[in-house]
C-alpha positions as protocol buffer text, in pm:
chain_id: "A"
residue {
  index: 1
  type: MET
  ca { x: 0 y: 0 z: 0 }
}
residue {
  index: 2
  type: GLU
  ca { x: 111 y: 356 z: -64 }
}
residue {
  index: 3
  type: HIS
  ca { x: 277 y: 548 z: 213 }
}
residue {
  index: 4
  type: ALA
  ca { x: 45 y: 790 z: 393 }
}
residue {
  index: 5
  type: THR
  ca { x: 75 y: 1142 z: 254 }
}
residue {
  index: 6
  type: THR
  ca { x: 189 y: 1437 z: 461 }
}
residue {
  index: 7
  type: GLU
  ca { x: 27 y: 1701 z: 242 }
}
residue {
  index: 8
  type: MET
  ca { x: -304 y: 1860 z: 334 }
}
residue {
  index: 9
  type: LEU
  ca { x: -606 y: 1687 z: 182 }
}
residue {
  index: 10
  type: ARG
  ca { x: -970 y: 1761 z: 120 }
}
residue {
  index: 11
  type: ILE
  ca { x: -1173 y: 1454 z: 222 }
}
residue {
  index: 12
  type: GLY
  ca { x: -1540 y: 1523 z: 164 }
}
residue {
  index: 13
  type: ASP
  ca { x: -1618 y: 1845 z: 351 }
}
residue {
  index: 14
  type: TRP
  ca { x: -1312 y: 1816 z: 574 }
}
residue {
  index: 15
  type: CYS
  ca { x: -967 y: 1969 z: 542 }
}
residue {
  index: 16
  type: VAL
  ca { x: -718 y: 1713 z: 677 }
}
residue {
  index: 17
  type: ASN
  ca { x: -371 y: 1815 z: 796 }
}
residue {
  index: 18
  type: PRO
  ca { x: -168 y: 1496 z: 859 }
}
residue {
  index: 19
  type: THR
  ca { x: 129 y: 1689 z: 999 }
}
residue {
  index: 20
  type: SER
  ca { x: -62 y: 1863 z: 1279 }
}
residue {
  index: 21
  type: GLY
  ca { x: -326 y: 1591 z: 1321 }
}
residue {
  index: 22
  type: LEU
  ca { x: -604 y: 1849 z: 1278 }
}
residue {
  index: 23
  type: ILE
  ca { x: -917 y: 1820 z: 1066 }
}
residue {
  index: 24
  type: SER
  ca { x: -1134 y: 2124 z: 996 }
}
residue {
  index: 25
  type: ARG
  ca { x: -1477 y: 2195 z: 849 }
}
residue {
  index: 26
  type: ASP
  ca { x: -1646 y: 2536 z: 841 }
}
residue {
  index: 27
  type: CYS
  ca { x: -1584 y: 2678 z: 1192 }
}
residue {
  index: 28
  type: GLU
  ca { x: -1511 y: 2340 z: 1350 }
}
residue {
  index: 29
  type: THR
  ca { x: -1160 y: 2212 z: 1415 }
}
residue {
  index: 30
  type: THR
  ca { x: -1063 y: 1901 z: 1608 }
}
residue {
  index: 31
  type: ARG
  ca { x: -753 y: 1690 z: 1660 }
}
residue {
  index: 32
  type: LEU
  ca { x: -751 y: 1322 z: 1563 }
}
residue {
  index: 33
  type: GLU
  ca { x: -574 y: 1062 z: 1774 }
}
residue {
  index: 34
  type: ALA
  ca { x: -271 y: 923 z: 1587 }
}
residue {
  index: 35
  type: ARG
  ca { x: -432 y: 586 z: 1510 }
}
residue {
  index: 36
  type: ALA
  ca { x: -751 y: 751 z: 1384 }
}
residue {
  index: 37
  type: MET
  ca { x: -549 y: 981 z: 1154 }
}
residue {
  index: 38
  type: GLY
  ca { x: -349 y: 683 z: 1029 }
}
residue {
  index: 39
  type: LEU
  ca { x: -669 y: 494 z: 958 }
}
residue {
  index: 40
  type: LEU
  ca { x: -820 y: 787 z: 769 }
}
residue {
  index: 41
  type: LEU
  ca { x: -506 y: 836 z: 557 }
}
residue {
  index: 42
  type: CYS
  ca { x: -479 y: 463 z: 490 }
}
residue {
  index: 43
  type: LEU
  ca { x: -832 y: 464 z: 350 }
}
residue {
  index: 44
  type: ALA
  ca { x: -771 y: 793 z: 164 }
}
residue {
  index: 45
  type: THR
  ca { x: -469 y: 657 z: -25 }
}
residue {
  index: 46
  type: ARG
  ca { x: -701 y: 396 z: -175 }
}
residue {
  index: 47
  type: ALA
  ca { x: -1022 y: 600 z: -192 }
}
residue {
  index: 48
  type: GLY
  ca { x: -1302 y: 413 z: -364 }
}
residue {
  index: 49
  type: LYS
  ca { x: -1132 y: 76 z: -310 }
}
residue {
  index: 50
  type: VAL
  ca { x: -1195 y: -184 z: -42 }
}
residue {
  index: 51
  type: VAL
  ca { x: -919 y: -195 z: 220 }
}
residue {
  index: 52
  type: SER
  ca { x: -912 y: -521 z: 413 }
}
residue {
  index: 53
  type: ILE
  ca { x: -891 y: -553 z: 790 }
}
residue {
  index: 54
  type: GLU
  ca { x: -549 y: -716 z: 749 }
}
residue {
  index: 55
  type: ASP
  ca { x: -417 y: -419 z: 549 }
}
residue {
  index: 56
  type: LEU
  ca { x: -543 y: -175 z: 809 }
}
residue {
  index: 57
  type: LEU
  ca { x: -387 y: -373 z: 1094 }
}
residue {
  index: 58
  type: THR
  ca { x: -55 y: -389 z: 905 }
}
residue {
  index: 59
  type: HIS
  ca { x: -34 y: -20 z: 818 }
}
residue {
  index: 60
  type: VAL
  ca { x: -207 y: 150 z: 1110 }
}
residue {
  index: 61
  type: TRP
  ca { x: -84 y: -82 z: 1388 }
}
residue {
  index: 62
  type: PRO
  ca { x: 263 y: -184 z: 1258 }
}
residue {
  index: 63
  type: GLY
  ca { x: 455 y: -404 z: 1499 }
}
residue {
  index: 64
  type: VAL
  ca { x: 165 y: -412 z: 1746 }
}
residue {
  index: 65
  type: ILE
  ca { x: -32 y: -730 z: 1817 }
}
residue {
  index: 66
  type: VAL
  ca { x: -400 y: -630 z: 1821 }
}
residue {
  index: 67
  type: THR
  ca { x: -725 y: -795 z: 1721 }
}
residue {
  index: 68
  type: PRO
  ca { x: -971 y: -685 z: 1450 }
}
residue {
  index: 69
  type: ASP
  ca { x: -1177 y: -533 z: 1733 }
}
residue {
  index: 70
  type: SER
  ca { x: -925 y: -248 z: 1738 }
}
residue {
  index: 71
  type: VAL
  ca { x: -1011 y: -170 z: 1375 }
}
residue {
  index: 72
  type: TYR
  ca { x: -1386 y: -187 z: 1443 }
}
residue {
  index: 73
  type: GLN
  ca { x: -1356 y: 52 z: 1736 }
}
residue {
  index: 74
  type: ALA
  ca { x: -1127 y: 291 z: 1546 }
}
residue {
  index: 75
  type: VAL
  ca { x: -1367 y: 305 z: 1250 }
}
residue {
  index: 76
  type: ALA
  ca { x: -1663 y: 368 z: 1481 }
}
residue {
  index: 77
  type: SER
  ca { x: -1474 y: 648 z: 1657 }
}
residue {
  index: 78
  type: LEU
  ca { x: -1363 y: 804 z: 1327 }
}
residue {
  index: 79
  type: ARG
  ca { x: -1719 y: 796 z: 1196 }
}
residue {
  index: 80
  type: ARG
  ca { x: -1841 y: 989 z: 1498 }
}
residue {
  index: 81
  type: VAL
  ca { x: -1576 y: 1257 z: 1449 }
}
residue {
  index: 82
  type: LEU
  ca { x: -1656 y: 1290 z: 1078 }
}
residue {
  index: 83
  type: GLY
  ca { x: -2030 y: 1298 z: 1147 }
}
residue {
  index: 84
  type: ASP
  ca { x: -2081 y: 989 z: 930 }
}
residue {
  index: 85
  type: ASP
  ca { x: -2389 y: 768 z: 960 }
}
residue {
  index: 86
  type: PRO
  ca { x: -2295 y: 398 z: 917 }
}
residue {
  index: 87
  type: ARG
  ca { x: -2648 y: 326 z: 793 }
}
residue {
  index: 88
  type: GLN
  ca { x: -2626 y: 592 z: 521 }
}
residue {
  index: 89
  type: PRO
  ca { x: -2251 y: 655 z: 497 }
}
residue {
  index: 90
  type: SER
  ca { x: -2106 y: 947 z: 307 }
}
residue {
  index: 91
  type: TYR
  ca { x: -1748 y: 875 z: 416 }
}
residue {
  index: 92
  type: ILE
  ca { x: -1673 y: 517 z: 523 }
}
residue {
  index: 93
  type: VAL
  ca { x: -1870 y: 219 z: 391 }
}
residue {
  index: 94
  type: THR
  ca { x: -1853 y: -122 z: 558 }
}
residue {
  index: 95
  type: VAL
  ca { x: -1809 y: -404 z: 307 }
}
residue {
  index: 96
  type: PRO
  ca { x: -1922 y: -715 z: 499 }
}
residue {
  index: 97
  type: ARG
  ca { x: -1649 y: -977 z: 544 }
}
residue {
  index: 98
  type: LEU
  ca { x: -1409 y: -776 z: 325 }
}
residue {
  index: 99
  type: GLY
  ca { x: -1320 y: -448 z: 491 }
}
residue {
  index: 100
  type: TYR
  ca { x: -1391 y: -76 z: 448 }
}
residue {
  index: 101
  type: ARG
  ca { x: -1409 y: 168 z: 157 }
}
residue {
  index: 102
  type: LEU
  ca { x: -1373 y: 547 z: 166 }
}
residue {
  index: 103
  type: VAL
  ca { x: -1643 y: 686 z: -65 }
}
residue {
  index: 104
  type: ALA
  ca { x: -1591 y: 1057 z: 3 }
}
residue {
  index: 105
  type: GLN
  ca { x: -1406 y: 1258 z: -261 }
}
residue {
  index: 106
  type: VAL
  ca { x: -1033 y: 1296 z: -191 }
}
residue {
  index: 107
  type: SER
  ca { x: -818 y: 1571 z: -343 }
}
residue {
  index: 108
  type: PRO
  ca { x: -519 y: 1789 z: -248 }
}
residue {
  index: 109
  type: TRP
  ca { x: -607 y: 2098 z: -44 }
}
residue {
  index: 110
  type: LYS
  ca { x: -485 y: 2379 z: -269 }
}
residue {
  index: 111
  type: ASP
  ca { x: -535 y: 2753 z: -270 }
}
residue {
  index: 112
  type: GLN
  ca { x: -735 y: 2735 z: 53 }
}
residue {
  index: 113
  type: PRO
  ca { x: -682 y: 2931 z: 378 }
}
residue {
  index: 114
  type: THR
  ca { x: -506 y: 2747 z: 658 }
}
residue {
  index: 115
  type: PRO
  ca { x: -774 y: 2572 z: 873 }
}
residue {
  index: 116
  type: SER
  ca { x: -638 y: 2718 z: 1197 }
}
residue {
  index: 117
  type: MET
  ca { x: -699 y: 3073 z: 1073 }
}
residue {
  index: 118
  type: GLY
  ca { x: -1036 y: 3209 z: 1178 }
}
residue {
  index: 119
  type: SER
  ca { x: -1155 y: 2869 z: 1294 }
}
residue {
  index: 120
  type: ARG
  ca { x: -1272 y: 2734 z: 1628 }
}
residue {
  index: 121
  type: SER
  ca { x: -1044 y: 2477 z: 1785 }
}
residue {
  index: 122
  type: LEU
  ca { x: -1055 y: 2273 z: 2106 }
}
residue {
  index: 123
  type: SER
  ca { x: -815 y: 2368 z: 2383 }
}
residue {
  index: 124
  type: ASN
  ca { x: -659 y: 2127 z: 2635 }
}
residue {
  index: 125
  type: ASN
  ca { x: -951 y: 2164 z: 2874 }
}
residue {
  index: 126
  type: GLY
  ca { x: -1209 y: 2101 z: 2601 }
}
residue {
  index: 127
  type: SER
  ca { x: -1335 y: 2462 z: 2575 }
}
residue {
  index: 128
  type: ALA
  ca { x: -1353 y: 2640 z: 2242 }
}
residue {
  index: 129
  type: HIS
  ca { x: -1148 y: 2951 z: 2167 }
}
residue {
  index: 130
  type: GLU
  ca { x: -1171 y: 3172 z: 1860 }
}
residue {
  index: 131
  type: SER
  ca { x: -825 y: 3198 z: 1701 }
}
residue {
  index: 132
  type: ALA
  ca { x: -675 y: 3529 z: 1595 }
}
residue {
  index: 133
  type: THR
  ca { x: -689 y: 3620 z: 1225 }
}
residue {
  index: 134
  type: SER
  ca { x: -536 y: 3877 z: 1005 }
}
residue {
  index: 135
  type: ASP
  ca { x: -868 y: 4063 z: 1013 }
}
residue {
  index: 136
  type: THR
  ca { x: -793 y: 4169 z: 1371 }
}
residue {
  index: 137
  type: SER
  ca { x: -598 y: 4465 z: 1245 }
}
residue {
  index: 138
  type: ALA
  ca { x: -916 y: 4604 z: 1088 }
}
residue {
  index: 139
  type: LEU
  ca { x: -1051 y: 4660 z: 1440 }
}
residue {
  index: 140
  type: LEU
  ca { x: -758 y: 4882 z: 1539 }
}
residue {
  index: 141
  type: PRO
  ca { x: -798 y: 5260 z: 1539 }
}
residue {
  index: 142
  type: ARG
  ca { x: -661 y: 5441 z: 1237 }
}
residue {
  index: 143
  type: GLY
  ca { x: -481 y: 5701 z: 1444 }
}
residue {
  index: 144
  type: GLY
  ca { x: -197 y: 5658 z: 1687 }
}
residue {
  index: 145
  type: SER
  ca { x: 47 y: 5370 z: 1707 }
}
residue {
  index: 146
  type: ARG
  ca { x: -109 y: 5064 z: 1543 }
}
residue {
  index: 147
  type: SER
  ca { x: 190 y: 4846 z: 1628 }
}
residue {
  index: 148
  type: GLY
  ca { x: 169 y: 4940 z: 1997 }
}
residue {
  index: 149
  type: VAL
  ca { x: -202 y: 4862 z: 2017 }
}
residue {
  index: 150
  type: LYS
  ca { x: -154 y: 4538 z: 1828 }
}
residue {
  index: 151
  type: TRP
  ca { x: 134 y: 4437 z: 2057 }
}
residue {
  index: 152
  type: THR
  ca { x: -80 y: 4510 z: 2364 }
}
residue {
  index: 153
  type: PHE
  ca { x: -366 y: 4304 z: 2220 }
}
residue {
  index: 154
  type: LEU
  ca { x: -141 y: 4009 z: 2138 }
}
residue {
  index: 155
  type: THR
  ca { x: 22 y: 4025 z: 2482 }
}
residue {
  index: 156
  type: ALA
  ca { x: -317 y: 4024 z: 2654 }
}
residue {
  index: 157
  type: MET
  ca { x: -435 y: 3734 z: 2439 }
}
residue {
  index: 158
  type: ALA
  ca { x: -115 y: 3537 z: 2514 }
}
residue {
  index: 159
  type: LEU
  ca { x: -156 y: 3596 z: 2887 }
}
residue {
  index: 160
  type: GLY
  ca { x: -519 y: 3488 z: 2867 }
}
residue {
  index: 161
  type: LEU
  ca { x: -430 y: 3166 z: 2684 }
}
residue {
  index: 162
  type: PHE
  ca { x: -150 y: 3098 z: 2932 }
}
residue {
  index: 163
  type: ALA
  ca { x: -391 y: 3145 z: 3224 }
}
residue {
  index: 164
  type: ALA
  ca { x: -640 y: 2911 z: 3056 }
}
residue {
  index: 165
  type: PHE
  ca { x: -364 y: 2654 z: 3010 }
}
residue {
  index: 166
  type: LEU
  ca { x: -264 y: 2673 z: 3376 }
}
residue {
  index: 167
  type: ALA
  ca { x: -628 y: 2638 z: 3484 }
}
residue {
  index: 168
  type: ALA
  ca { x: -670 y: 2334 z: 3260 }
}
residue {
  index: 169
  type: PHE
  ca { x: -343 y: 2185 z: 3389 }
}
residue {
  index: 170
  type: HIS
  ca { x: -445 y: 2223 z: 3754 }
}
residue {
  index: 171
  type: PHE
  ca { x: -794 y: 2091 z: 3679 }
}
residue {
  index: 172
  type: GLN
  ca { x: -653 y: 1778 z: 3512 }
}
residue {
  index: 173
  type: ASN
  ca { x: -416 y: 1726 z: 3806 }
}
residue {
  index: 174
  type: ARG
  ca { x: -707 y: 1745 z: 4047 }
}
residue {
  index: 175
  type: ILE
  ca { x: -897 y: 1485 z: 3844 }
}
residue {
  index: 176
  type: ALA
  ca { x: -590 y: 1260 z: 3834 }
}
residue {
  index: 177
  type: ARG
  ca { x: -542 y: 1285 z: 4211 }
}
residue {
  index: 178
  type: SER
  ca { x: -912 y: 1216 z: 4264 }
}
residue {
  index: 179
  type: ASN
  ca { x: -895 y: 906 z: 4042 }
}
residue {
  index: 180
  type: LEU
  ca { x: -586 y: 783 z: 4227 }
}
residue {
  index: 181
  type: SER
  ca { x: -748 y: 828 z: 4566 }
}
residue {
  index: 182
  type: THR
  ca { x: -1067 y: 659 z: 4447 }
}
residue {
  index: 183
  type: SER
  ca { x: -879 y: 359 z: 4311 }
}
residue {
  index: 184
  type: ALA
  ca { x: -644 y: 337 z: 4610 }
}
residue {
  index: 185
  type: SER
  ca { x: -772 y: 16 z: 4764 }
}
residue {
  index: 186
  type: SER
  ca { x: -600 y: -292 z: 4899 }
}
residue {
  index: 187
  type: ASP
  ca { x: -462 y: -556 z: 4660 }
}
residue {
  index: 188
  type: GLU
  ca { x: -711 y: -804 z: 4796 }
}
residue {
  index: 189
  type: GLN
  ca { x: -1005 y: -579 z: 4706 }
}
residue {
  index: 190
  type: ARG
  ca { x: -861 y: -503 z: 4364 }
}
residue {
  index: 191
  type: GLN
  ca { x: -838 y: -872 z: 4277 }
}
residue {
  index: 192
  type: GLN
  ca { x: -1215 y: -898 z: 4334 }
}
residue {
  index: 193
  type: SER
  ca { x: -1307 y: -630 z: 4080 }
}
residue {
  index: 194
  type: ILE
  ca { x: -1415 y: -632 z: 3717 }
}
residue {
  index: 195
  type: ALA
  ca { x: -1535 y: -378 z: 3461 }
}
residue {
  index: 196
  type: VAL
  ca { x: -1768 y: -462 z: 3173 }
}
residue {
  index: 197
  type: LEU
  ca { x: -1687 y: -260 z: 2861 }
}
residue {
  index: 198
  type: PRO
  ca { x: -1962 y: -177 z: 2609 }
}
residue {
  index: 199
  type: PHE
  ca { x: -2010 y: -465 z: 2368 }
}
residue {
  index: 200
  type: LEU
  ca { x: -1929 y: -399 z: 2001 }
}
residue {
  index: 201
  type: ASP
  ca { x: -2203 y: -415 z: 1739 }
}
residue {
  index: 202
  type: LEU
  ca { x: -2038 y: -612 z: 1457 }
}
residue {
  index: 203
  type: THR
  ca { x: -2356 y: -696 z: 1267 }
}
residue {
  index: 204
  type: ASP
  ca { x: -2352 y: -623 z: 892 }
}
residue {
  index: 205
  type: GLY
  ca { x: -2574 y: -317 z: 915 }
}
residue {
  index: 206
  type: MET
  ca { x: -2443 y: -214 z: 1257 }
}
residue {
  index: 207
  type: ASN
  ca { x: -2807 y: -170 z: 1360 }
}
residue {
  index: 208
  type: GLU
  ca { x: -2803 y: -383 z: 1676 }
}
residue {
  index: 209
  type: GLU
  ca { x: -2628 y: -129 z: 1901 }
}
residue {
  index: 210
  type: PRO
  ca { x: -2926 y: -111 z: 2143 }
}
residue {
  index: 211
  type: PHE
  ca { x: -2906 y: -489 z: 2187 }
}
residue {
  index: 212
  type: ALA
  ca { x: -2528 y: -471 z: 2245 }
}
residue {
  index: 213
  type: ASP
  ca { x: -2570 y: -191 z: 2501 }
}
residue {
  index: 214
  type: GLY
  ca { x: -2847 y: -385 z: 2673 }
}
residue {
  index: 215
  type: MET
  ca { x: -2621 y: -690 z: 2690 }
}
residue {
  index: 216
  type: THR
  ca { x: -2356 y: -478 z: 2863 }
}
residue {
  index: 217
  type: GLU
  ca { x: -2600 y: -337 z: 3120 }
}
residue {
  index: 218
  type: GLU
  ca { x: -2746 y: -682 z: 3191 }
}
residue {
  index: 219
  type: LEU
  ca { x: -2398 y: -822 z: 3264 }
}
residue {
  index: 220
  type: ILE
  ca { x: -2314 y: -531 z: 3494 }
}
residue {
  index: 221
  type: ASP
  ca { x: -2637 y: -592 z: 3684 }
}
residue {
  index: 222
  type: LYS
  ca { x: -2569 y: -966 z: 3719 }
}
residue {
  index: 223
  type: PHE
  ca { x: -2206 y: -918 z: 3822 }
}
residue {
  index: 224
  type: SER
  ca { x: -2296 y: -659 z: 4085 }
}
residue {
  index: 225
  type: LYS
  ca { x: -2501 y: -924 z: 4266 }
}
residue {
  index: 226
  type: ILE
  ca { x: -2200 y: -1151 z: 4317 }
}
residue {
  index: 227
  type: PRO
  ca { x: -2083 y: -1115 z: 4680 }
}
residue {
  index: 228
  type: TYR
  ca { x: -1752 y: -933 z: 4733 }
}
residue {
  index: 229
  type: LEU
  ca { x: -1722 y: -848 z: 4361 }
}
residue {
  index: 230
  type: ARG
  ca { x: -1671 y: -479 z: 4286 }
}
residue {
  index: 231
  type: VAL
  ca { x: -1820 y: -368 z: 3954 }
}
residue {
  index: 232
  type: PRO
  ca { x: -1812 y: -9 z: 3814 }
}
residue {
  index: 233
  type: SER
  ca { x: -2149 y: 137 z: 3717 }
}
residue {
  index: 234
  type: PRO
  ca { x: -2278 y: 148 z: 3357 }
}
residue {
  index: 235
  type: THR
  ca { x: -2209 y: 522 z: 3348 }
}
residue {
  index: 236
  type: SER
  ca { x: -1840 y: 459 z: 3420 }
}
residue {
  index: 237
  type: SER
  ca { x: -1814 y: 178 z: 3166 }
}
residue {
  index: 238
  type: PHE
  ca { x: -1999 y: 358 z: 2886 }
}
residue {
  index: 239
  type: TYR
  ca { x: -1767 y: 657 z: 2924 }
}
residue {
  index: 240
  type: PHE
  ca { x: -1507 y: 451 z: 2735 }
}
residue {
  index: 241
  type: LYS
  ca { x: -1742 y: 352 z: 2451 }
}
residue {
  index: 242
  type: GLY
  ca { x: -1575 y: 413 z: 2115 }
}
residue {
  index: 243
  type: LYS
  ca { x: -1257 y: 551 z: 2272 }
}
residue {
  index: 244
  type: GLN
  ca { x: -917 y: 418 z: 2168 }
}
residue {
  index: 245
  type: ILE
  ca { x: -774 y: 358 z: 2516 }
}
residue {
  index: 246
  type: PRO
  ca { x: -559 y: 55 z: 2612 }
}
residue {
  index: 247
  type: ILE
  ca { x: -722 y: -200 z: 2842 }
}
residue {
  index: 248
  type: ALA
  ca { x: -455 y: -141 z: 3109 }
}
residue {
  index: 249
  type: ASP
  ca { x: -532 y: 232 z: 3118 }
}
residue {
  index: 250
  type: ILE
  ca { x: -908 y: 172 z: 3141 }
}
residue {
  index: 251
  type: ALA
  ca { x: -858 y: -75 z: 3426 }
}
residue {
  index: 252
  type: LYS
  ca { x: -634 y: 174 z: 3608 }
}
residue {
  index: 253
  type: LYS
  ca { x: -889 y: 455 z: 3576 }
}
residue {
  index: 254
  type: LEU
  ca { x: -1170 y: 229 z: 3700 }
}
residue {
  index: 255
  type: GLY
  ca { x: -957 y: 60 z: 3967 }
}
residue {
  index: 256
  type: VAL
  ca { x: -1026 y: -298 z: 3854 }
}
residue {
  index: 257
  type: ALA
  ca { x: -814 y: -609 z: 3809 }
}
residue {
  index: 258
  type: CYS
  ca { x: -1003 y: -759 z: 3512 }
}
residue {
  index: 259
  type: VAL
  ca { x: -1201 y: -635 z: 3216 }
}
residue {
  index: 260
  type: LEU
  ca { x: -1476 y: -817 z: 3028 }
}
residue {
  index: 261
  type: ASP
  ca { x: -1546 y: -714 z: 2670 }
}
residue {
  index: 262
  type: GLY
  ca { x: -1742 y: -872 z: 2389 }
}
residue {
  index: 263
  type: SER
  ca { x: -1915 y: -836 z: 2056 }
}
residue {
  index: 264
  type: VAL
  ca { x: -2245 y: -911 z: 1887 }
}
residue {
  index: 265
  type: ARG
  ca { x: -2282 y: -1068 z: 1542 }
}
residue {
  index: 266
  type: LYS
  ca { x: -2595 y: -1175 z: 1362 }
}
residue {
  index: 267
  type: SER
  ca { x: -2673 y: -1417 z: 1081 }
}
residue {
  index: 268
  type: GLY
  ca { x: -3032 y: -1453 z: 971 }
}
residue {
  index: 269
  type: ASN
  ca { x: -3243 y: -1510 z: 1280 }
}
residue {
  index: 270
  type: ARG
  ca { x: -2953 y: -1617 z: 1500 }
}
residue {
  index: 271
  type: VAL
  ca { x: -2724 y: -1401 z: 1710 }
}
residue {
  index: 272
  type: ARG
  ca { x: -2370 y: -1478 z: 1830 }
}
residue {
  index: 273
  type: ILE
  ca { x: -2234 y: -1314 z: 2144 }
}
residue {
  index: 274
  type: ALA
  ca { x: -1858 y: -1344 z: 2204 }
}
residue {
  index: 275
  type: THR
  ca { x: -1719 y: -1265 z: 2551 }
}
residue {
  index: 276
  type: ARG
  ca { x: -1363 y: -1235 z: 2674 }
}
residue {
  index: 277
  type: LEU
  ca { x: -1219 y: -1185 z: 3024 }
}
residue {
  index: 278
  type: ILE
  ca { x: -884 y: -1003 z: 3023 }
}
residue {
  index: 279
  type: HIS
  ca { x: -632 y: -960 z: 3303 }
}
residue {
  index: 280
  type: ALA
  ca { x: -555 y: -588 z: 3317 }
}
residue {
  index: 281
  type: ASN
  ca { x: -191 y: -611 z: 3432 }
}
residue {
  index: 282
  type: ASN
  ca { x: -58 y: -825 z: 3149 }
}
residue {
  index: 283
  type: GLY
  ca { x: -335 y: -813 z: 2889 }
}
residue {
  index: 284
  type: PHE
  ca { x: -366 y: -1192 z: 2880 }
}
residue {
  index: 285
  type: VAL
  ca { x: -704 y: -1350 z: 2809 }
}
residue {
  index: 286
  type: ILE
  ca { x: -816 y: -1549 z: 3114 }
}
residue {
  index: 287
  type: TRP
  ca { x: -1103 y: -1713 z: 2930 }
}
residue {
  index: 288
  type: SER
  ca { x: -1335 y: -1656 z: 2636 }
}
residue {
  index: 289
  type: GLU
  ca { x: -1671 y: -1800 z: 2535 }
}
residue {
  index: 290
  type: THR
  ca { x: -1906 y: -1774 z: 2237 }
}
residue {
  index: 291
  type: TYR
  ca { x: -2282 y: -1812 z: 2270 }
}
residue {
  index: 292
  type: ASP
  ca { x: -2527 y: -1872 z: 1982 }
}
residue {
  index: 293
  type: ARG
  ca { x: -2898 y: -1811 z: 2031 }
}
residue {
  index: 294
  type: PRO
  ca { x: -3209 y: -1768 z: 1814 }
}
residue {
  index: 295
  type: PHE
  ca { x: -3277 y: -1396 z: 1785 }
}
residue {
  index: 296
  type: ASP
  ca { x: -3649 y: -1405 z: 1868 }
}
residue {
  index: 297
  type: ASP
  ca { x: -3696 y: -1261 z: 2218 }
}
residue {
  index: 298
  type: ILE
  ca { x: -3422 y: -1004 z: 2283 }
}
residue {
  index: 299
  type: LEU
  ca { x: -3477 y: -980 z: 2658 }
}
residue {
  index: 300
  type: VAL
  ca { x: -3470 y: -1357 z: 2701 }
}
residue {
  index: 301
  type: VAL
  ca { x: -3147 y: -1382 z: 2500 }
}
residue {
  index: 302
  type: GLN
  ca { x: -2981 y: -1108 z: 2706 }
}
residue {
  index: 303
  type: ASP
  ca { x: -3089 y: -1270 z: 3033 }
}
residue {
  index: 304
  type: GLU
  ca { x: -2974 y: -1621 z: 2931 }
}
residue {
  index: 305
  type: ILE
  ca { x: -2633 y: -1507 z: 2809 }
}
residue {
  index: 306
  type: ALA
  ca { x: -2581 y: -1289 z: 3116 }
}
residue {
  index: 307
  type: ASP
  ca { x: -2661 y: -1587 z: 3341 }
}
residue {
  index: 308
  type: GLU
  ca { x: -2416 y: -1811 z: 3151 }
}
residue {
  index: 309
  type: VAL
  ca { x: -2132 y: -1557 z: 3166 }
}
residue {
  index: 310
  type: THR
  ca { x: -2203 y: -1489 z: 3535 }
}
residue {
  index: 311
  type: LYS
  ca { x: -2181 y: -1861 z: 3616 }
}
residue {
  index: 312
  type: ARG
  ca { x: -1849 y: -1882 z: 3434 }
}
residue {
  index: 313
  type: LEU
  ca { x: -1716 y: -1575 z: 3616 }
}
residue {
  index: 314
  type: ARG
  ca { x: -1837 y: -1697 z: 3956 }
}
residue {
  index: 315
  type: ALA
  ca { x: -1668 y: -2033 z: 3898 }
}
residue {
  index: 316
  type: SER
  ca { x: -1342 y: -1857 z: 3816 }
}
residue {
  index: 317
  type: ILE
  ca { x: -1360 y: -1645 z: 4132 }
}
residue {
  index: 318
  type: GLU
  ca { x: -1446 y: -1938 z: 4359 }
}
residue {
  index: 319
  type: ALA
  ca { x: -1175 y: -2158 z: 4207 }
}
residue {
  index: 320
  type: LYS
  ca { x: -899 y: -1900 z: 4257 }
}
residue {
  index: 321
  type: PRO
  ca { x: -858 y: -1940 z: 4637 }
}
residue {
  index: 322
  type: ASP
  ca { x: -822 y: -2317 z: 4600 }
}
residue {
  index: 323
  type: HIS
  ca { x: -552 y: -2261 z: 4341 }
}
residue {
  index: 324
  type: ASP
  ca { x: -370 y: -2021 z: 4571 }
}
residue {
  index: 325
  type: LYS
  ca { x: -380 y: -2268 z: 4861 }
}
residue {
  index: 326
  type: SER
  ca { x: -225 y: -2540 z: 4651 }
}
residue {
  index: 327
  type: GLN
  ca { x: 83 y: -2329 z: 4582 }
}
């Protein structure tokens, strides 16, 4: 596959700057995570053609051992940023069992103003700031020293941005300290903790997201009823939905020892739910199971699968002390 370009591109309505990692449209500017930018450029270099999952893993995650789930999550995240509807896509089309195709028009960004000029970008603390433009000089008085007034204005703006940066920095530090204090529990308590991440909707039309979310909530409810097992709430788990964050980092933020994730696939009138329990410290899979059910009564299917996974999890927890004693 071609090497990803470093020149600015027009992809659909978006101006894409690979060097800075920024994409811009109208008065909206946002920064893409490195993997998301790599994914977008990988698709753009072969616009209109199907790019397989294997190609994307090779070129966007070189030298990293990841599963196709990483591609599914990255595509879902990129679609949200681009404002693309997977049911009626104008940017990325899913080609079942083959890969993805970029259908938006791709061309070099030529003779266009730089996206950062006169646009609205996101600062470190998530608040929007209007950037300075060359039109600012038009607001200066015609008499007197224009350079002095302009210098004063720029100095004030720089001081304001610096103050905003400091406020954001201190705010993030406070959040980090709060998370550390919240997760500061004994090793014994941490070993009896698990987070359920939102299940992925991998159906062809990606139209079973409500079922996948319901499956996640049902598992959290079942797990929370196991004695001595600490389980983060659905609000905490769904915060990470669609985000490209390593399992170890998620577990650290939630203060858990294990993470359960899964996916939902559908063929005809049958549904397949895959589950996987991962140890947060080393990333190893403790166990995995696949469940096939007729897709007739959604609530019954969710309840049955949740019961099966809970039994498997409870057996693992109860078997662990015996294993420790034998050592």
